[in-house]
Residue, then its C-alpha position, 0 to 999 in steps of 0.5 A: m720920717i723916723v718916729e721914735m716911741t717912748t721907753g716902754a711904749t705899748p704894742e697898742e701904741i706902736d700900732g696906732v702909729v703904724q695904722r695911721a701911716k698906713s691910712l696914708g698910703l705910707n710904708i713903715q719899717l720897725n726897728f726894735g732898739t735896745d731901749r726904744m722902738v723906731v718906726a720909719i715912715l716911708g713914702s714919696n710924700t712924706g715931705q708934704l706932711s707935718t710931723d704933728i700927724f704923728a707927734v700927737f699919738p700916745g707913746v710918741a717921744s719924737v718925730t724927725r725927718v730924714m733929709k738924706p736920700y737913704k732912710l733905712a740904711s741911716r744912723e737916724f733909723k738905727a743908731e747902733d751898729s747892725l750885725v750880720f750872723i753867718d754859721g756863727i760868724e759875726i760881721g760888724g762886731r770886734r772881729i775882722v772877717v776875712m772871705a777869701g778864694p778864687c775870683a771864679v770857680e774853675s774846677e773841683e781841684q782849684l776850688m778845694e785846693a784854694a778852700k783848704a788854703v784860706k781856711e788854714s790861714g784864718a779866713s771865715v768865708l769862702r769866695g768864688g764866682a760861679f756866674k761871671p759877668r765879664t766886660s767882653p762876651f768872649s772872656f770865661q763866664g764861669l761854670e754857672k750852676a756847676g760852679l755853685e754845686l762845687l761851692a756847696q761841696a767845698k762848704e761841706h768838705f771844709g765846714i766854711p760858709v761861702i759867698t758868690e755873686v748873683v747877676d740875674p733877678h731870675d737866679v736869686n733862689l737858685v744861688a741862694k740854695f747853694v751858698d750862704i751870702l749873695q754878693v751883688g757885684s759893682r755893676n749891679m749896684q743900681n740893678f733895682a730889679l736884683l736888688i728888690n729879689v735879693g732883699k725878698s730872699n732874706s739871704p745875707v748880702v754883700l752889696k759892692r759899691g758901683f765903680s762911678c757911684t757915690i757914697t749917698e747913691w750906695l747907701t740909697a741902693a742898700d735901702y732897696l734891700l732893707a725895704e724888702g725886710n732883709n737886714q743882713v746887709i754888708l756893704c763892701e768898698r772896691g774902689i772907684r773910677t778916677f782919672e788915676d790909672s796907676t791901679r785898677f781902681s782908686l780905693d776910697i779909704s775915706s768911705i769907711p769912716v763916712i759909712k761908720r759915721n752915717s750908717h749902721l751897716p758893716v763895711i768890708v773892703d775888696p783890695s784886690h779889685a782896688a789894686g789890680h796887682y797882687s803886689l799892692v793888695p797887702a798894703i791896701a788891706k792893712a790900710a783898710v783894717a786900720a781905717g775901721a773896715d769890718g772885713l776883707l774880700i780877697e782874691v787867692h788862687p792856687n796858681p794865679k799864672e793859670a787863673l782864667v780870671d783876674g790872676l794878676q791881682s790874686l794872691t798865692p796861698s802862701a802870700f795870703a798866709r803871710l798877709m794874714e799874719e801881718l794883719r793881726p797886730i794891725a787889728k789889735s792896734v784898733g781894738r779888733h781881732m782876726 
């Protein structure tokens, strides 16, 4: 249930609703809106309760049921767009935020060269994988902690925030010490133990859509993060698995406006994983910006031919610089900027 308080509701009136919910064994989340406070009443048995239980309290303007499986990620809970701030960078506002870098951290030389290139071209965040869960156990699995240390070194040297994927619930605190944004990968979108630990960390998080998951399942997974009090959640569309095999995955471009209609969370797009081939990345990136994405997550490698992971879908620094220039007029045409 969503309990909307009247404008100017007193702390005592809000607490009355909160205490009543707790007495029924329900959980609550508070959303301090610009005009009104919204209290989300959460629990498996809310469907059995009458809305009158809360409507009778002083200071309550309205009580509505959220019929969607996801609650906290919904527009019913929060009507205005959420903004996520990382080192002064606003994600979800008018600026298109680009996160770029190699799929995997391979060496100090490789990462530093990539960091320098993407920052000079206008990227706001450096990406790089330290832990690399792969389809095959015989593939390169990442430098792990050494990779985290290199990311922290790149951040300090170039003054750019960094993002990396966390794959194990037990590694959340370790990874959060080194990077600014935690990424939950596609395969872990419904790893609920991981989501709960990431939510408790209160670190900004990018939640990738599972490649066989619906938008409803994706937003419900986001609720796991939000339910732990982490309101710094960014969604990432990276393509889904369909019968089409001409690209690595099928980018669901329609998910962007659907998310914007149904959720307050910012959404970015990973054109690299959707494309699977560097030649397709620019067109998909442009389409994402035109469709309303709040940012992009792009793989850039100093020498893709020597990449240990996903070299075929990685842009060279020069190709990335060219793409950034081509994106600027598209962003401007939809009222955004790079």
